[in-house]
C-alpha positions in Angstrom: -2.4 -36.9 -11.3 -4.9 -37.1 -14.2 -7.4 -35.1 -12.1 -4.8 -32.5 -11.3 -3.9 -32.0 -15.0 -7.6 -31.8 -15.8 -8.0 -29.0 -13.3 -5.0 -27.2 -14.8 -6.5 -27.4 -18.3 -9.8 -26.1 -16.8 -8.0 -23.1 -15.4 -6.3 -22.4 -18.8 -9.7 -22.4 -20.5 -11.0 -19.6 -18.2 -10.6 -16.0 -19.3 -10.3 -14.8 -15.6 -6.9 -16.5 -15.5 -5.7 -14.4 -18.4 -7.1 -11.3 -16.7 -5.1 -12.3 -13.6 -1.9 -12.6 -15.8 -2.6 -9.2 -17.3 -2.9 -7.7 -13.8 0.4 -9.3 -12.8 2.2 -7.9 -15.8 0.8 -4.4 -15.4 1.7 -4.3 -11.8 5.2 -5.6 -12.5 5.9 -3.1 -15.3 4.5 -0.1 -13.3 6.0 -0.9 -9.9 9.1 -3.1 -10.4 9.9 -1.8 -13.9 11.1 -3.7 -16.9 14.7 -4.0 -15.8 17.3 -4.1 -18.6 21.1 -4.5 -18.5 21.3 -0.7 -19.0 19.3 -0.2 -15.8 21.6 -2.6 -13.9 24.6 -0.8 -15.3 23.3 2.5 -13.9 22.2 1.0 -10.6 25.4 -1.0 -9.9 28.1 1.4 -11.3 30.8 1.8 -8.7 30.3 5.0 -6.6 32.3 8.1 -7.6 33.5 10.6 -4.9 31.8 14.0 -5.3 32.3 17.3 -3.6 29.6 17.6 -1.0 30.0 21.3 -0.8 29.0 21.7 -4.5 26.4 18.8 -4.5 24.1 18.8 -1.4 23.6 15.1 -0.3 25.3 13.9 -3.5 25.0 10.2 -2.5 21.3 10.4 -1.5 19.6 10.1 1.8 19.1 7.4 4.5 16.6 7.0 7.3 17.6 7.9 10.8 15.9 8.2 14.2 13.7 11.3 14.6 15.7 14.4 15.4 15.4 18.2 15.6 15.7 18.2 11.8 12.6 15.9 11.7 10.7 18.5 13.7 11.6 21.2 11.2 10.5 19.1 8.3 7.2 18.1 10.0 6.4 21.7 11.0 7.0 23.0 7.5 4.8 20.3 6.0 2.1 20.9 8.6 2.1 24.6 7.9 1.6 24.1 4.2 -1.2 21.6 4.7 -2.9 23.7 7.4 -2.8 26.8 5.1 -4.6 24.9 2.3 -6.8 22.8 4.7 -5.7 19.9 2.5 -4.0 17.0 4.3 -2.6 14.0 2.3 -3.1 10.7 4.0 -2.8 7.0 3.0 -5.1 5.2 5.4 -5.2 1.9 3.5 -2.2 2.4 1.3 -4.1 4.6 -1.1 -4.1 8.4 -1.3 -6.9 10.3 0.4 -7.2 14.1 0.7 -8.6 15.1 4.1 -10.3 18.5 4.7 -11.0 19.4 8.3 -13.9 21.4 9.8 -13.4 24.6 11.7 -13.0 22.9 15.1 -10.5 20.4 13.8 -8.5 23.2 12.1 -8.4 25.0 15.4 -6.8 21.9 17.0 -4.2 21.8 14.3 -3.5 25.6 14.8 -2.9 25.0 18.5 -0.4 22.2 17.7 1.4 24.3 15.1 1.7 27.3 17.4 3.1 25.1 20.2 5.7 23.5 17.8 6.9 26.9 16.6 6.2 29.2 19.6 4.7 31.7 17.1 1.1 32.5 16.1 -0.1 31.5 12.7 -0.3 35.2 11.6 3.4 35.5 12.5 4.2 32.4 10.6 2.4 33.8 7.6 4.5 36.9 7.7 7.7 34.9 8.1 6.8 32.5 5.2 5.8 35.3 2.7 8.2 38.0 3.6 11.3 35.8 3.5 10.0 33.4 0.8 10.9 30.7 3.3 11.2 27.0 2.7 11.3 26.2 6.4 9.8 27.5 9.7 11.4 28.1 13.1 10.9 25.5 15.8 10.2 26.0 19.5 13.5 25.3 21.2 11.7 24.1 24.3 9.9 21.3 22.5 11.2 17.9 23.5 11.2 14.8 21.3 8.7 13.2 23.7 6.3 16.1 23.4 6.8 16.2 19.6 5.9 12.5 19.4 2.7 13.1 21.4 1.6 16.0 19.2 2.3 14.0 16.0 0.3 11.0 17.3 -2.6 13.4 18.1 -2.5 14.9 14.6 -2.3 11.5 12.9 -5.4 10.3 14.9 -7.2 13.5 14.0 -6.5 12.9 10.3 -7.7 9.3 10.4 -4.3 7.6 10.3 -1.8 7.2 7.4 -0.7 10.8 7.5 2.8 12.3 7.3 2.7 12.6 11.1 2.2 8.9 11.9 5.0 6.6 12.6 5.7 5.6 9.0 5.2 9.1 7.8 7.8 10.5 10.2 10.2 7.7 9.3 10.1 8.9 5.7 11.2 12.5 6.6 13.7 11.5 9.2 16.5 11.5 6.7 20.2 12.4 6.8 22.7 12.5 3.9 24.7 9.3 3.1 28.5 9.5 3.1 30.7 8.2 0.3 32.0 5.4 2.6 28.4 4.2 3.3 27.5 4.2 -0.5 30.7 2.2 -1.2 29.8 -0.3 1.5 26.2 -0.6 0.1 27.6 -1.2 -3.4 30.0 -3.9 -2.2 27.3 -5.6 -0.3 24.9 -5.7 -3.3 27.6 -6.9 -5.7 29.7 -9.3 -3.6 27.3 -10.5 -0.8 23.8 -10.1 -2.3 25.3 -11.3 -5.6 23.0 -8.8 -7.4 19.9 -10.9 -7.6 19.1 -11.3 -3.9 18.4 -7.6 -3.5 16.4 -7.6 -6.8 14.5 -10.6 -5.7 13.5 -9.1 -2.4 12.1 -6.0 -4.0 10.4 -8.1 -6.7 8.7 -10.2 -4.1 7.7 -7.1 -2.1 5.7 -5.7 -5.0 4.3 -9.0 -6.3 3.3 -10.1 -2.8 0.8 -7.2 -2.8 -0.9 -8.5 -6.0 -0.9 -12.1 -4.8 -2.5 -11.0 -1.5 -5.8 -10.2 -3.3 -6.2 -11.1 -7.0 -5.9 -14.9 -6.7 -9.2 -14.7 -4.7 -11.0 -13.5 -7.8 -9.7 -16.4 -9.8 -10.6 -19.0 -7.2 -14.1 -17.6 -6.6 -14.8 -17.2 -10.3 -13.8 -20.7 -11.1 -16.0 -22.2 -8.3 -19.1 -20.1 -9.1 -18.7 -20.8 -12.8 -18.7 -24.5 -12.1 -21.8 -24.1 -10.0 -23.7 -22.1 -12.7 -22.8 -24.5 -15.4 -23.9 -27.4 -13.1 -20.5 -28.9 -13.1 -20.7 -29.4 -9.4 -23.2 -32.2 -9.9 -20.7 -33.9 -12.2 -17.9 -33.3 -9.7 -20.0 -34.7 -6.8 -20.8 -37.8 -8.7 -17.2 -38.7 -9.6 -15.7 -41.8 -8.1 -12.7 -39.8 -6.8 -12.7 -38.9 -3.1 -13.6 -35.4 -1.9 -10.0 -35.0 -0.7 -8.6 -35.8 -4.1 -11.0 -33.4 -5.9 -10.4 -30.5 -3.5 -6.7 -30.9 -3.3 -6.3 -31.3 -7.0 -8.3 -28.2 -7.7 -6.5 -26.2 -5.0 -2.9 -27.1 -6.2 -3.9 -26.6 -9.8 -5.0 -23.0 -9.0 -1.9 -22.4 -6.9 0.6 -23.7 -9.5 -1.1 -22.0 -12.4 -1.2 -18.7 -10.6 2.5 -18.8 -9.4 3.6 -19.8 -12.9 3.6 -16.3 -14.4 5.4 -15.0 -11.4 8.1 -17.6 -11.9 8.5 -16.7 -15.5 8.9 -13.0 -14.6 11.5 -14.0 -12.0 13.3 -16.1 -14.7 13.4 -13.1 -17.0 14.9 -11.0 -14.2 17.5 -13.7 -13.6 18.5 -14.0 -17.2 19.0 -10.2 -17.4 21.1 -10.2 -14.2 23.2 -13.2 -15.5 24.0 -11.5 -18.8 24.9 -8.3 -16.9 27.1 -10.2 -14.4 28.9 -12.1 -17.2 29.6 -8.9 -19.1 31.0 -7.2 -16.1 32.7 -10.2 -14.4 30.3 -9.9 -11.4 29.1 -13.0 -9.5 25.4 -13.6 -9.7 23.1 -15.9 -7.7 21.1 -17.7 -10.4 18.7 -19.3 -7.9 17.8 -16.2 -5.8 14.5 -15.5 -7.5 13.4 -19.1 -7.2 14.2 -19.3 -3.5 12.5 -16.0 -2.7 9.4 -16.8 -4.7 9.0 -20.1 -3.0 9.3 -19.0 0.6 8.2 -15.4 0.3 5.3 -15.5 -2.2 3.9 -19.0 -2.3 2.6 -19.1 1.3 0.6 -15.9 0.6 -0.8 -17.4 -2.5 -1.6 -20.6 -0.8 -3.5 -18.8 2.0 -5.7 -16.5 -0.1 -6.5 -19.3 -2.5 -7.5 -21.7 0.3 -9.6 -19.0 2.0 -11.4 -18.3 -1.2 -12.1 -21.9 -2.0 -13.4 -22.6 1.6 -15.7 -19.6 1.8 -17.0 -20.1 -1.8 -17.8 -23.8 -1.4 -19.3 -23.2 2.1 -21.6 -20.4 1.1 -22.0 -20.8 -2.7 -21.5 -17.0 -2.8 -18.6 -14.6 -3.7 -18.4 -13.5 0.0 -14.7 -14.5 -0.1 -14.0 -11.4 -2.2 -15.3 -9.1 0.5 -13.5 -11.0 3.3 -10.2 -11.0 1.3 -10.4 -7.4 0.4 -10.9 -6.3 4.0 -8.0 -8.6 5.1 -5.8 -7.2 2.3 -6.5 -3.6 3.0 -5.9 -4.1 6.8 -2.5 -5.7 6.1 -1.5 -3.2 3.5 -2.2 -0.4 5.9 -0.8 -1.9 9.1 2.5 -3.5 7.9 5.4 -1.1 7.4 7.4 -1.1 4.2 10.5 -2.5 5.9 11.4 -4.2 9.2 7.8 -5.2 10.2 7.1 -8.9 10.2 4.0 -9.8 12.3 3.3 -13.5 12.8 -0.3 -13.1 11.3 0.8 -10.8 8.4 -0.7 -11.7 5.0 2.5 -10.8 3.2 6.1 -9.8 3.8 7.2 -6.2 3.0 10.7 -5.1 2.2 10.5 -2.2 -0.2 14.2 -1.7 -0.7 17.1 -3.1 -2.7 19.3 -2.6 0.4 18.8 -3.2 4.2 19.4 -7.0 3.9 20.3 -6.9 7.5 16.6 -6.5 8.4 15.8 -9.8 6.8 18.7 -11.6 8.5 17.9 -10.1 11.9 14.2 -11.0 11.6 14.7 -14.4 9.9 13.0 -16.3 12.6 10.0 -14.0 12.7 9.6 -14.1 8.9 9.7 -17.9 8.9 7.2 -18.0 11.8 4.9 -15.9 9.7 5.3 -17.9 6.5 4.8 -21.2 8.4 1.7 -19.8 10.2 0.2 -18.6 6.9 0.9 -22.0 5.3 -0.6 -23.8 8.3 -3.8 -21.7 8.0 -4.0 -22.6 4.3 -3.8 -26.3 5.2 -6.5 -25.8 7.8 -8.9 -24.2 5.3 -8.2 -26.8 2.7 -8.8 -29.7 5.1 -12.0 -28.0 6.3 -13.1 -27.6 2.6 -12.6 -31.3 2.2 -15.1 -31.9 5.0 -17.6 -29.3 3.5 -17.2 -31.0 0.1 -17.9 -34.4 1.6 -21.1 -33.1 3.3 -22.3 -31.5 0.1 -21.7 -34.7 -2.0 -23.9 -36.5 0.5 -26.6 -33.9 0.3 -26.1 -33.1 4.0 -25.1 -29.4 3.7 -26.7 -26.6 1.8 -26.0 -23.4 3.7 -27.9 -21.1 1.3 -31.1 -23.2 1.4 -30.8 -23.5 5.2 -30.6 -19.7 5.5 -33.4 -19.1 3.1 -35.9 -21.2 5.1 -36.2 -18.9 8.1 -36.1 -15.8 5.9 -38.9 -17.2 3.8 -41.0 -18.0 6.9 -40.5 -14.4 8.1 -41.7 -13.0 4.8 -44.8 -15.2 4.9 -45.7 -14.0 8.4 -45.4 -10.4 7.3 
Protein backbone atom coordinates (compact mmCIF):
# COMPACT_ATOMS: atom_id res chain seq x y z
CA UNK A 1 0.00 0.00 0.00
CA UNK A 2 2.93 2.35 0.60
CA UNK A 3 3.76 2.26 -3.11
CA UNK A 4 0.13 3.06 -3.98
CA UNK A 5 0.05 6.10 -1.66
CA UNK A 6 3.41 7.20 -3.03
CA UNK A 7 1.95 7.15 -6.54
CA UNK A 8 -1.09 9.13 -5.33
CA UNK A 9 1.23 11.81 -3.91
CA UNK A 10 3.12 11.79 -7.19
CA UNK A 11 -0.13 12.56 -9.04
CA UNK A 12 -0.98 15.36 -6.60
CA UNK A 13 2.37 17.02 -7.29
CA UNK A 14 1.75 17.17 -11.05
CA UNK A 15 0.14 20.29 -12.53
CA UNK A 16 -1.56 18.25 -15.28
CA UNK A 17 -3.81 16.76 -12.57
CA UNK A 18 -5.09 20.20 -11.65
CA UNK A 19 -5.62 21.04 -15.32
CA UNK A 20 -7.73 17.88 -15.48
CA UNK A 21 -9.77 19.01 -12.45
CA UNK A 22 -10.29 22.43 -14.06
CA UNK A 23 -11.57 20.77 -17.26
CA UNK A 24 -13.97 18.61 -15.23
CA UNK A 25 -15.30 21.68 -13.40
CA UNK A 26 -15.70 23.77 -16.55
CA UNK A 27 -17.52 20.97 -18.35
CA UNK A 28 -19.73 20.33 -15.33
CA UNK A 29 -20.71 24.00 -14.97
CA UNK A 30 -21.27 24.57 -18.70
CA UNK A 31 -23.15 21.34 -19.46
CA UNK A 32 -24.71 20.00 -16.27
CA UNK A 33 -25.13 23.40 -14.60
CA UNK A 34 -24.51 24.38 -11.01
CA UNK A 35 -27.82 23.00 -9.68
CA UNK A 36 -29.33 24.75 -6.67
CA UNK A 37 -32.47 24.10 -4.61
CA UNK A 38 -34.17 26.88 -6.60
CA UNK A 39 -33.43 25.02 -9.83
CA UNK A 40 -34.87 21.82 -8.36
CA UNK A 41 -37.94 23.70 -7.17
CA UNK A 42 -38.57 24.92 -10.72
CA UNK A 43 -37.83 21.51 -12.25
CA UNK A 44 -39.92 19.46 -9.84
CA UNK A 45 -42.90 21.75 -9.23
CA UNK A 46 -46.15 19.78 -9.72
CA UNK A 47 -47.59 20.38 -13.22
CA UNK A 48 -50.42 22.88 -13.61
CA UNK A 49 -53.17 22.32 -16.18
CA UNK A 50 -53.07 24.94 -18.98
CA UNK A 51 -55.38 25.78 -21.85
CA UNK A 52 -53.77 24.20 -24.90
CA UNK A 53 -55.82 26.46 -27.19
CA UNK A 54 -54.16 29.53 -25.70
CA UNK A 55 -50.72 27.97 -25.18
CA UNK A 56 -49.48 25.81 -28.10
CA UNK A 57 -47.76 22.72 -26.68
CA UNK A 58 -47.90 24.14 -23.12
CA UNK A 59 -46.23 21.06 -21.60
CA UNK A 60 -43.41 20.79 -24.10
CA UNK A 61 -42.69 18.18 -26.74
CA UNK A 62 -41.81 14.51 -26.90
CA UNK A 63 -40.20 12.38 -29.55
CA UNK A 64 -42.32 10.13 -31.72
CA UNK A 65 -41.87 7.94 -34.75
CA UNK A 66 -41.32 9.84 -38.03
CA UNK A 67 -44.64 10.99 -39.52
CA UNK A 68 -46.05 13.34 -42.16
CA UNK A 69 -45.31 16.21 -39.78
CA UNK A 70 -41.67 15.10 -39.78
CA UNK A 71 -41.59 15.41 -43.58
CA UNK A 72 -42.95 18.98 -43.37
CA UNK A 73 -40.30 19.97 -40.81
CA UNK A 74 -37.50 18.31 -42.79
CA UNK A 75 -38.59 19.90 -46.09
CA UNK A 76 -38.80 23.37 -44.56
CA UNK A 77 -35.36 23.03 -43.00
CA UNK A 78 -33.93 21.65 -46.24
CA UNK A 79 -35.32 24.59 -48.25
CA UNK A 80 -33.72 27.10 -45.86
CA UNK A 81 -30.33 25.38 -46.01
CA UNK A 82 -30.52 24.91 -49.78
CA UNK A 83 -31.34 28.59 -50.33
CA UNK A 84 -28.26 29.67 -48.36
CA UNK A 85 -26.09 26.73 -49.51
CA UNK A 86 -25.20 26.38 -45.85
CA UNK A 87 -25.87 23.02 -44.17
CA UNK A 88 -25.32 22.44 -40.45
CA UNK A 89 -23.83 19.06 -39.59
CA UNK A 90 -22.30 17.42 -36.54
CA UNK A 91 -20.11 14.66 -38.00
CA UNK A 92 -18.11 14.08 -34.80
CA UNK A 93 -20.36 15.72 -32.25
CA UNK A 94 -19.05 19.17 -33.18
CA UNK A 95 -20.66 21.72 -35.49
CA UNK A 96 -19.49 21.88 -39.08
CA UNK A 97 -20.90 24.16 -41.77
CA UNK A 98 -21.03 22.43 -45.17
CA UNK A 99 -21.15 24.26 -48.51
CA UNK A 100 -21.89 22.19 -51.61
CA UNK A 101 -20.61 22.59 -55.15
CA UNK A 102 -22.95 23.15 -58.11
CA UNK A 103 -23.36 19.44 -58.86
CA UNK A 104 -24.15 18.60 -55.24
CA UNK A 105 -26.60 21.50 -54.99
CA UNK A 106 -28.33 20.12 -58.06
CA UNK A 107 -28.78 16.78 -56.29
CA UNK A 108 -30.36 18.56 -53.33
CA UNK A 109 -32.65 20.49 -55.68
CA UNK A 110 -33.91 17.24 -57.22
CA UNK A 111 -34.68 15.82 -53.76
CA UNK A 112 -36.41 19.03 -52.66
CA UNK A 113 -38.62 19.12 -55.74
CA UNK A 114 -39.57 15.46 -55.35
CA UNK A 115 -40.52 16.02 -51.71
CA UNK A 116 -42.69 19.05 -52.49
CA UNK A 117 -43.89 18.32 -56.05
CA UNK A 118 -42.98 21.94 -56.88
CA UNK A 119 -40.02 23.55 -58.60
CA UNK A 120 -37.61 25.60 -56.53
CA UNK A 121 -38.78 28.79 -58.25
CA UNK A 122 -42.37 27.98 -57.23
CA UNK A 123 -41.22 27.34 -53.69
CA UNK A 124 -39.45 30.72 -53.67
CA UNK A 125 -42.68 32.47 -54.64
CA UNK A 126 -44.66 30.52 -52.03
CA UNK A 127 -42.10 31.28 -49.32
CA UNK A 128 -41.77 35.02 -50.03
CA UNK A 129 -45.32 35.94 -51.08
CA UNK A 130 -46.97 34.21 -48.11
CA UNK A 131 -44.18 34.89 -45.61
CA UNK A 132 -44.45 31.18 -44.99
CA UNK A 133 -42.89 29.23 -42.15
CA UNK A 134 -43.59 25.86 -43.77
CA UNK A 135 -43.71 24.37 -47.27
CA UNK A 136 -46.19 22.02 -48.95
CA UNK A 137 -45.37 18.31 -49.10
CA UNK A 138 -45.94 15.94 -52.00
CA UNK A 139 -48.95 13.87 -50.95
CA UNK A 140 -47.66 10.87 -52.91
CA UNK A 141 -44.39 10.62 -50.96
CA UNK A 142 -44.36 7.51 -48.78
CA UNK A 143 -42.44 7.27 -45.53
CA UNK A 144 -40.20 4.64 -47.11
CA UNK A 145 -39.28 6.94 -49.99
CA UNK A 146 -38.81 9.85 -47.59
CA UNK A 147 -36.36 7.76 -45.53
CA UNK A 148 -34.41 6.84 -48.68
CA UNK A 149 -34.10 10.48 -49.72
CA UNK A 150 -33.05 11.57 -46.25
CA UNK A 151 -30.35 8.89 -46.10
CA UNK A 152 -29.08 10.06 -49.50
CA UNK A 153 -28.92 13.67 -48.30
CA UNK A 154 -27.14 12.76 -45.07
CA UNK A 155 -24.53 10.80 -47.02
CA UNK A 156 -24.06 13.71 -49.42
CA UNK A 157 -23.44 16.05 -46.48
CA UNK A 158 -20.92 13.74 -44.84
CA UNK A 159 -23.14 12.48 -42.01
CA UNK A 160 -24.34 14.09 -38.81
CA UNK A 161 -26.88 16.29 -40.61
CA UNK A 162 -30.48 17.10 -39.74
CA UNK A 163 -31.49 14.42 -42.25
CA UNK A 164 -29.70 11.48 -40.61
CA UNK A 165 -31.32 9.10 -38.15
CA UNK A 166 -30.52 11.15 -35.07
CA UNK A 167 -31.35 14.44 -36.78
CA UNK A 168 -34.79 13.26 -37.87
CA UNK A 169 -35.45 11.91 -34.37
CA UNK A 170 -34.92 15.42 -33.00
CA UNK A 171 -37.61 16.91 -35.25
CA UNK A 172 -40.09 14.02 -34.94
CA UNK A 173 -41.90 15.71 -32.08
CA UNK A 174 -45.50 15.83 -30.86
CA UNK A 175 -46.94 17.87 -27.96
CA UNK A 176 -47.05 16.28 -24.52
CA UNK A 177 -50.41 15.99 -22.78
CA UNK A 178 -51.12 17.10 -19.23
CA UNK A 179 -51.56 13.48 -18.15
CA UNK A 180 -48.15 12.52 -19.57
CA UNK A 181 -46.43 15.39 -17.76
CA UNK A 182 -48.08 14.39 -14.48
CA UNK A 183 -46.91 10.81 -15.01
CA UNK A 184 -43.36 12.01 -15.66
CA UNK A 185 -43.40 14.16 -12.53
CA UNK A 186 -44.66 11.31 -10.37
CA UNK A 187 -41.97 8.99 -11.75
CA UNK A 188 -39.15 11.50 -11.11
CA UNK A 189 -40.30 12.21 -7.56
CA UNK A 190 -41.66 8.89 -6.31
CA UNK A 191 -39.83 6.24 -8.36
CA UNK A 192 -36.60 7.91 -9.43
CA UNK A 193 -36.47 9.55 -6.00
CA UNK A 194 -35.17 12.75 -7.63
CA UNK A 195 -31.46 11.84 -7.63
CA UNK A 196 -31.56 8.84 -10.01
CA UNK A 197 -32.65 10.98 -12.95
CA UNK A 198 -30.14 13.68 -12.00
CA UNK A 199 -27.38 11.08 -11.67
CA UNK A 200 -28.06 9.64 -15.14
CA UNK A 201 -27.78 13.03 -16.79
CA UNK A 202 -24.71 13.87 -14.67
CA UNK A 203 -22.97 10.66 -15.76
CA UNK A 204 -23.98 11.20 -19.39
CA UNK A 205 -22.06 14.49 -19.54
CA UNK A 206 -19.14 13.54 -17.30
CA UNK A 207 -18.67 10.30 -19.26
CA UNK A 208 -17.75 12.39 -22.31
CA UNK A 209 -14.93 14.11 -20.39
CA UNK A 210 -13.70 10.87 -18.82
CA UNK A 211 -13.58 9.27 -22.27
CA UNK A 212 -10.63 11.42 -23.38
CA UNK A 213 -8.97 13.71 -20.80
CA UNK A 214 -7.63 11.01 -18.44
CA UNK A 215 -5.43 9.90 -21.34
CA UNK A 216 -3.56 13.22 -21.20
CA UNK A 217 -2.92 12.79 -17.47
CA UNK A 218 -1.67 9.20 -17.81
CA UNK A 219 0.55 9.99 -20.81
CA UNK A 220 1.97 13.13 -19.22
CA UNK A 221 2.82 11.33 -16.00
CA UNK A 222 4.59 8.48 -17.81
CA UNK A 223 6.57 10.75 -20.15
CA UNK A 224 7.48 13.10 -17.31
CA UNK A 225 8.96 10.15 -15.39
CA UNK A 226 10.94 9.14 -18.45
CA UNK A 227 12.35 12.62 -19.02
CA UNK A 228 13.36 13.03 -15.39
CA UNK A 229 14.95 9.56 -15.53
CA UNK A 230 12.61 8.25 -12.88
CA UNK A 231 12.05 5.07 -14.86
CA UNK A 232 15.58 3.92 -14.01
CA UNK A 233 14.73 4.33 -10.34
CA UNK A 234 11.43 2.56 -10.86
CA UNK A 235 13.03 -0.31 -12.76
CA UNK A 236 15.62 -0.78 -10.02
CA UNK A 237 13.06 -1.05 -7.21
CA UNK A 238 12.72 -4.32 -5.39
CA UNK A 239 8.96 -4.30 -5.95
CA UNK A 240 7.61 -6.56 -8.69
CA UNK A 241 6.55 -5.18 -12.05
CA UNK A 242 2.95 -6.12 -11.29
CA UNK A 243 2.99 -4.16 -8.03
CA UNK A 244 4.52 -1.09 -9.68
CA UNK A 245 2.13 -1.03 -12.67
CA UNK A 246 -1.01 -1.83 -10.70
CA UNK A 247 -0.18 0.71 -7.97
CA UNK A 248 0.38 3.44 -10.53
CA UNK A 249 -2.72 2.49 -12.49
CA UNK A 250 -5.11 2.49 -9.54
CA UNK A 251 -3.54 5.66 -8.16
CA UNK A 252 -4.40 7.40 -11.44
CA UNK A 253 -7.91 5.93 -11.59
CA UNK A 254 -8.78 6.82 -7.99
CA UNK A 255 -7.27 10.31 -8.11
CA UNK A 256 -9.14 11.10 -11.34
CA UNK A 257 -12.50 9.77 -10.17
CA UNK A 258 -12.19 11.68 -6.89
CA UNK A 259 -13.28 15.12 -8.25
CA UNK A 260 -16.24 13.44 -9.97
CA UNK A 261 -17.28 11.83 -6.67
CA UNK A 262 -17.06 15.20 -4.92
CA UNK A 263 -19.28 16.81 -7.56
CA UNK A 264 -21.76 13.96 -7.17
CA UNK A 265 -21.69 14.47 -3.41
CA UNK A 266 -22.46 18.16 -3.90
CA UNK A 267 -25.45 17.28 -6.11
CA UNK A 268 -26.67 14.78 -3.53
CA UNK A 269 -26.48 17.31 -0.68
CA UNK A 270 -28.52 19.84 -2.69
CA UNK A 271 -31.13 17.19 -3.54
CA UNK A 272 -31.34 16.00 0.09
CA UNK A 273 -31.87 19.56 1.32
CA UNK A 274 -34.57 20.12 -1.29
CA UNK A 275 -36.25 16.79 -0.51
CA UNK A 276 -36.26 17.45 3.23
CA UNK A 277 -37.72 20.93 2.73
CA UNK A 278 -40.53 19.62 0.51
CA UNK A 279 -41.11 16.23 2.17
CA UNK A 280 -39.95 14.34 -0.94
CA UNK A 281 -38.05 11.02 -0.67
CA UNK A 282 -34.48 11.17 -2.00
CA UNK A 283 -32.09 8.34 -2.89
CA UNK A 284 -28.89 9.40 -1.11
CA UNK A 285 -26.76 6.75 -2.84
CA UNK A 286 -27.86 7.22 -6.45
CA UNK A 287 -24.86 9.29 -7.55
CA UNK A 288 -22.43 6.86 -5.92
CA UNK A 289 -23.98 3.87 -7.67
CA UNK A 290 -24.12 5.50 -11.10
CA UNK A 291 -20.57 6.86 -10.87
CA UNK A 292 -19.29 3.41 -9.94
CA UNK A 293 -20.92 1.34 -12.69
CA UNK A 294 -21.43 4.03 -15.35
CA UNK A 295 -18.23 6.13 -15.25
CA UNK A 296 -15.52 4.05 -13.58
CA UNK A 297 -15.29 1.42 -16.39
CA UNK A 298 -14.77 4.19 -18.97
CA UNK A 299 -12.05 5.77 -16.82
CA UNK A 300 -10.41 2.39 -16.22
CA UNK A 301 -10.30 1.61 -19.93
CA UNK A 302 -8.87 4.89 -21.24
CA UNK A 303 -6.29 5.02 -18.43
CA UNK A 304 -5.19 1.43 -19.07
CA UNK A 305 -4.96 2.08 -22.82
CA UNK A 306 -2.86 5.20 -22.25
CA UNK A 307 -0.49 3.47 -19.84
CA UNK A 308 -0.03 0.48 -22.13
CA UNK A 309 0.71 2.46 -25.30
CA UNK A 310 2.96 4.96 -23.54
CA UNK A 311 5.10 2.35 -21.80
CA UNK A 312 5.24 0.24 -24.94
CA UNK A 313 6.32 3.02 -27.31
CA UNK A 314 7.76 5.71 -25.00
CA UNK A 315 5.74 8.20 -27.07
CA UNK A 316 2.44 10.09 -26.64
CA UNK A 317 0.80 8.02 -29.41
CA UNK A 318 -1.95 7.08 -26.95
CA UNK A 319 -3.34 10.61 -27.27
CA UNK A 320 -3.90 10.16 -31.01
CA UNK A 321 -5.39 6.67 -30.58
CA UNK A 322 -7.63 7.85 -27.75
CA UNK A 323 -8.81 10.91 -29.65
CA UNK A 324 -9.79 8.83 -32.69
CA UNK A 325 -11.61 6.33 -30.48
CA UNK A 326 -13.38 9.10 -28.56
CA UNK A 327 -14.52 10.96 -31.70
CA UNK A 328 -15.79 7.74 -33.27
CA UNK A 329 -17.87 6.87 -30.19
CA UNK A 330 -19.12 10.43 -29.75
CA UNK A 331 -20.38 10.44 -33.32
CA UNK A 332 -21.74 6.89 -33.51
CA UNK A 333 -23.54 6.46 -30.16
CA UNK A 334 -26.98 8.09 -30.03
CA UNK A 335 -27.94 10.36 -27.14
CA UNK A 336 -30.42 7.86 -25.70
CA UNK A 337 -31.32 4.22 -26.20
CA UNK A 338 -28.08 3.10 -27.88
CA UNK A 339 -25.82 0.75 -25.91
CA UNK A 340 -23.29 -1.07 -28.15
CA UNK A 341 -21.21 -3.72 -26.44
CA UNK A 342 -17.94 -2.02 -27.51
CA UNK A 343 -19.10 1.52 -26.71
CA UNK A 344 -16.60 3.68 -24.85
CA UNK A 345 -19.26 5.35 -22.75
CA UNK A 346 -22.97 5.16 -21.96
CA UNK A 347 -25.19 7.99 -23.24
CA UNK A 348 -28.52 8.99 -21.71
CA UNK A 349 -29.00 12.71 -22.28
CA UNK A 350 -32.30 13.02 -20.43
CA UNK A 351 -33.69 13.33 -16.92
CA UNK A 352 -36.54 11.09 -18.05
CA UNK A 353 -36.89 7.90 -20.11
CA UNK A 354 -35.63 5.68 -17.28
CA UNK A 355 -37.45 2.84 -19.04
CA UNK A 356 -34.68 2.81 -21.66
CA UNK A 357 -32.13 2.01 -18.96
CA UNK A 358 -34.31 -0.71 -17.48
CA UNK A 359 -35.12 -2.26 -20.86
CA UNK A 360 -31.44 -2.31 -21.87
CA UNK A 361 -30.01 -3.20 -18.47
CA UNK A 362 -28.40 -6.38 -19.76
CA UNK A 363 -26.83 -4.64 -22.77
CA UNK A 364 -25.45 -1.85 -20.58
CA UNK A 365 -23.89 -4.28 -18.12
CA UNK A 366 -22.44 -6.31 -21.01
CA UNK A 367 -20.82 -3.12 -22.28
CA UNK A 368 -19.47 -2.07 -18.88
CA UNK A 369 -18.05 -5.54 -18.20
CA UNK A 370 -16.49 -5.69 -21.67
CA UNK A 371 -14.81 -2.31 -21.20
CA UNK A 372 -13.59 -3.30 -17.73
CA UNK A 373 -12.26 -6.59 -19.12
CA UNK A 374 -10.33 -4.76 -21.82
CA UNK A 375 -8.87 -2.47 -19.17
CA UNK A 376 -7.68 -5.52 -17.24
CA UNK A 377 -6.17 -6.97 -20.42
CA UNK A 378 -4.20 -3.80 -21.15
CA UNK A 379 -2.91 -3.58 -17.59
CA UNK A 380 -1.78 -7.22 -17.54
CA UNK A 381 -0.07 -6.67 -20.89
CA UNK A 382 1.59 -3.56 -19.48
CA UNK A 383 2.95 -5.66 -16.61
CA UNK A 384 4.62 -7.91 -19.19
CA UNK A 385 6.03 -4.90 -21.07
CA UNK A 386 7.35 -3.46 -17.81
CA UNK A 387 9.01 -6.75 -16.91
CA UNK A 388 10.72 -6.89 -20.31
CA UNK A 389 11.94 -3.30 -19.98
CA UNK A 390 13.30 -3.84 -16.49
CA UNK A 391 15.34 -6.69 -17.85
CA UNK A 392 16.58 -4.61 -20.77
CA UNK A 393 14.91 -6.93 -23.27
CA UNK A 394 12.51 -4.43 -24.82
CA UNK A 395 13.16 -1.00 -26.31
CA UNK A 396 10.70 -0.47 -29.15
CA UNK A 397 11.96 3.01 -30.05
CA UNK A 398 15.58 1.88 -30.42
CA UNK A 399 14.49 -1.21 -32.34
CA UNK A 400 12.63 0.96 -34.85
CA UNK A 401 15.46 3.47 -35.12
CA UNK A 402 18.00 0.86 -36.26
CA UNK A 403 16.45 0.05 -39.66
CA UNK A 404 15.62 3.72 -40.19
CA UNK A 405 19.22 4.66 -39.43
CA UNK A 406 20.50 2.01 -41.86
CA UNK A 407 18.22 3.32 -44.59
CA UNK A 408 19.50 6.89 -44.11
CA UNK A 409 23.12 5.64 -44.26
CA UNK A 410 22.49 3.86 -47.57
CA UNK A 411 20.95 6.99 -49.01
